[in-house]
N, C-alpha and C positions, 0 to 999 in steps of 0.2 A: 730716259732720265726720270727718276722718281721725283715727285713734287711733295714737299712737306710744308704744313702750316703750323706755326707755333704761336699760341697765345702766351702773353707774358714774356716775349722775346727779349725785352730790355732788362729782365731780372737776372739773378745769378744763374739759375738753371737754364733759362732761355738762351742766354749768350753762349754758354758752353755747348748746349745742344745744337745751336746754329752752326758753330764751328765744326762740331762732330759731323753733322749732316752734309755740310759743304765738302768736308774731306772725303765723304763717301760718294761724292758726285751728285748729290741732290740739287734740285732747284728749291730754294728755301724762301718761304713767305712768312712774314711776321706781323702780328697785330700790335699796334701801338695806339695809345690814347693821345688825342690832340691836346696840346698844352702850349702855353705862351713861352715856355722855356724848354730847352732841349733836355731830354732824360735818356739819351742813347749812349752814354759814355761807355757802357760795357760792350757795345757792338760797333762802335765807331771804327775800330781797326779792321773790321771785315766788311764794312759798307762799301758798295761799288755803285757808282751812278747807273741807274737802270737803263740809261741811253747807251751805255758802253756795249759794244758787241760781245756777246757771250756772257752777259751778266746773269748771275744765278741767285741773286739776293735782292729781295723786294720787301718793302715795308708798306703797310696799309693802315689807314686810320680806322678805328672802330672801338667799340666798348662792349663789355660783357653784359651791360644792362640794356643794350639795343639789339633786340632779336632780329629786326628786319635787316639791319646792316650785316649781322653775322650770316644771315641767310644769303644775302647778296654776294658776300665775299666767297662763300663756299661754292655758289653757282659759278662765279667768275673765275676763281682759282682752280677749282676742281682738283683738290689735293688727293694724293694717294694715302697720305698719313696725316693725322691731326694730333698734335701734342698739346693738350690743354693744361698749361702751367699757370695761366693768369689767375690771380686771386688777390683779395685783401688778406695777406698771409701772416700778419703779425698777431700772435695769439693774445698778448696783453691788450693790444689796441682793440681787438674784437669785443672786449667787454665794454668799451666806451662807445663803439659804433656797431651794435649787434644787428640792427636792421640793414644797414648798408652791407655788412659782412655777409648776411644771409642772401641778400639780393645778388651780389656779385659771385659768391662762392657756390651757393646752392642753385639759384635760379639761372646764373650764368652758364652752368654746366647743362642744365635742362634746355636752355635756348640753343646751345650748340648741338646737342643730341637731336633735338627736334628738327633743326635745320638740315642735319645729315639725313634724317629719315625722310623728310619731305623732298629733298633734292633727288633722292634715288641714286646718289653717287656712292660707289662702293669704297668709301674711305675708311681706313682703320683708325680707331679713336683711342688715344691714351688719356686716361683720367689721372691727374696727379693727386692721389690720395695721400693721407698723412698719418704718421704714427700717433699724432694727437688724438685720433679717433679712439684709440684704446684707453686713453685717460686713466681711470682708476683700476683697470684690469691688471691683475698680477703678472709680472714678467716671468719668463720671456714670452713675447707675443708672436703668434703665428697667424696665418691666414684664417684659421678657425677660431681665434680668440674673440669672444663677444666684445663689441664696442661698449665703452662706458665714457662717452665724451664729457669733458669738464670745462668747456669754453664755448662761446658762440661760434668761434672758428671751427672747432672740432665737430660741433653739431651740424654745421653747414656742410662740412666735408663728408660726414656720414650720409647725409641726404644725397650728396653728389655721387658717392660710392654706390648707393643702392639704385639711383637712377641709371647709372651706367650698366649695372647688372640687369635692370628691368628692360632697358632698350636692347641689350644683348639677347636676353631670353625671349622677350615679347616680339621684337621686330627683326631679329636676326642680324643686328649690327655687330661688327667686330669692335666691341667696346671692352677695353681691358683696364684694370686698376693696378697702378703701382703704388703700394703702400710704403712710401719711403720714410725711413727714420732720419733724424737730423743729419744734414750734410752741409759742410761749410767750405769756405775757400776765401782767398783774398778778395773775391767779388761779392761776398756776403754783404747785405745791407748794414749800414753803420749803426742802426738801432737794435740789431740782434746781438745777444749777449756775447757770443764769441768774438765777433768783429769789434764790438764795443770795447772789449778787453784789449785786443791786440792793437787797435788804433790808439787807445789811451796810453799803452806802453810806449809807442813811438813818440807821442806828444810829451810824455813825461821825460823821456830821454832827451828830447829836443828842448825841454825847459819851458814849454808853452802850456803845460797842464800839470796839476799836482795830484788830483784825486780822480777816481772813477767811481760812480755811484751805481750800485747794482741792487737786484732784488734778492730772491731766495737762493742762497748759495748751496743749499742741500739737495736741490733738484738734480736727478741723475738722468743722463741722456746717452743714447747710442750715437756717437758722432763719427761720421765718415767724411770722405773727400768728394766734393760735388762733381768734378769732371768724370769720376768713375761711375757716378750714379746716373748720369745722362746716357751712358752706354747701356745701362740696364733698361732704361726707358725704350731705347731703340730695339734691344733684344726682345722685349715684351711684344712689340708689334711685328716682329719677324716670325713669330710662332704660327703653326698651322691653325690653331684655334685660340680664340680670345680667352684669357684667364686672369686671375688676380694673384699678385706676388708681393710678398714682404721683401724689402731691400734694406739691409743694414749690416753692421760689422759683427754683431753678437757680443760686443763689449759695452760696458756702461761706465761713465765717469761723472762725478758731480761737477756743478759749476765751480765749486771751490777748487777741485782738482785741476780744472782747466786754467783757472786763475793762477794757482800756485805754479803750475808747469810753465805757463807763458811768462810770468814775471821772473821766475828763476832762470829761464833761458836767456832773458835779457839782462841778467845780473842785478835784478831788483828784488826787494822784499815786499810782497803784496800787502802785508799787514800795515805798511807805512802809507799805502796809497789807496786801498780799496775800502769803501764805506757802503753800508746798506741804506736804502731809502725806501720807506713803506710804499711809496707811490708805484714802485716797480713790482710789488707783490701782486699776484693774481687773487681775485676773490675765491677761486677754486684752484688748488694746485694739483699738478700731475707729478707724483713723487719719483717714479722710475719707469723708464722705457728701455727695453732690450729686445733687439730683433732676433728672431729665429728664422734665418733666411735659407734654411735647408732646401726648400722647394726651388728657390731661384738658383742655388748652386747646382741642383740636380737637373733641372729642366732647361735653364738658360746658360749653364756653364759659366755663371757670373760669380766672381769672388773679388772682394776689395784687396788692394795692395797697400794703400796708405793707411797706417795705423794711427792711433791717437797722438802719440808724441811727435810723430812726423808731421801730422796735420797742424799741430800747434806751432811748430817751427816754420813751416811754410807760411803761415799767416803772419807771424811776427816779423819774419824777414821782409815780407811784402810791404807791410805798413811802415816799417823803418825805412826801407828803400824809397817809398813814395814821398817821404819827407827829406830825401837826400842824405839820410844817415847811413853809416856803415853797419850792416847787420852782421850777426854771428855767422851767417852763411850756410848753416846746416840744412835749412829748408831748401835752398836753391840746389845744393849738392844732392839732396834726396830726389828732387825732380829730375835732375840730369841723369842720375843713376837709374831711375825708374823708366825713363824713355818717353816717347811721344804719347803713349797711352795715358800717362799721368801728367803731362806737361800743362802747366799754367802759363800761357803766353804772356800774361800781364806781369808775372814775376820774372820770367826769363828775359823779357824785353820790355822793361817798364815804360820806355818812351812811346811804345805803340799800344800800351795796355789800357786798362779801365781806370775807374776812380780809385782802385786799390793800388 
């Protein structure tokens, strides 16, 4: 039985990856921060009491700012694969807390890599790199596109990317970077623009909200469906040699396009409800990101199935159903047609799902 360790297990990607690895027969360990309130809603439906016979899902307290605890966990768990997804991942917020972002995102990665090196454990390491690293670089972006980071978050991710490469080349660690472009789902955090839009739609339909306030509507992103992207993470660690891969759909759409598509699907006019607020604009904007994932398609045999319009429908349906509203239903139908590889259990079975 393989043993996987996931940092950021309570996040969108971490929860989907935990489901994916459990389905593959792994023993799954997750790193969570100690808090006075529970923040495990995305993984509550897969939690099993560790005292139960045959339990394969375990949570451990720790923090990416605490190198000694990370070292202790790696020694005690002895994972075969480490998926480093934990981060302060909100780009706009990173401008407000740049020092903390750098400590967690950049130095947190270094602490993990150093812990692996010192332990001597032959664990394969996945570094969750980001398309934000490309910043101002003209699209489409490939593995060879020079980075031009335009936020403290992106700068920290570039540092982490190069540290993974340095430990790979300098110490022989199996350290791979997955440069994932934007990927969304009903489990996306509520302050991220896509989820902010779809959640607002549900509340507008319910009559509990009238407007949604957004930043730059002209920014263009390559948006995919998160459950498909965690499969790419796993495939990256199954290769014979560690390498770096761009993961994305190859399509780009503006925030305004997402807004218009989502509101139209729910039978609403976005012009009546969407307003811009300067506080949500970044000091430095990233205008356009488009993935060229030819390498991943060729070497990993990975290709996305859920396209932009389907993604929007899946998210709107989920947020409407979370409020007990009748959704148009196309998103749920898309998932049923796509099958288990695309299944979002939170949408297909809301009673056992997450905050979405």
